[in-house]
C-alpha angles and dihedrals in degrees: 000000000000109000120213107262116252094241092049090049090051090051090048093055094043089056092046097040096116093047103049103075108097094354128148103231128199117198106195116193084012101182107180091358092239094136095050092043090052089050089054091048089053093053108278110155096218139000130201115201118201125185130155093227118082088200092055090046088056089054090050091050090051091048090051091052091048089052092048095244112154129215091256090066102038142038127190119204126187102212143110110271096239094045091048091053095046097043115019103028094045095044092052094043093232123177125196131201093201129022119189113195115188108163126169104285092243092059123106108252097192099086092059094040089049092050093053091038089069087065091249125147098351116105112247098222112064093337112150137189113204117195122193113208143152110276091236088061098076104195123212119275094229146002124186107314095351123097126184106234102175143010121203116195125199119169109311093338130085135192114212115198116208126187132190118250 
């Protein structure tokens, strides 16, 4: 687990400030859940936390309890990110305003970019997919209906902001 650095997380929420209030937030490869929990603390209506490790999901659930976040505002799912998107998210017809995808840097990003590139599950108006990646891993500028609108660099990490066309 490589948590999102505090300064990078601060930059993320500064850049998303006008989109957080009332948002449905998806934290893919959630790790400790710090990003999704911060989204909730800044006014997000609901957050879904997805991580492949059941043990890590237990940590997220404990962190949510410690922060006083009830089940009506958060959901924790132990599942691989790509499988979650293909199976669970599609079956339930979920839509998110903000998706934060922070996989291990060695992971292939294309499956998730491709999923959202179809236009699926990301709200059309002001919906955003934010991908954290190593700056040497220059992600594609677009895929399907997704276009990268902004890249924020901090140290060796980057945040790429994609929006639906």
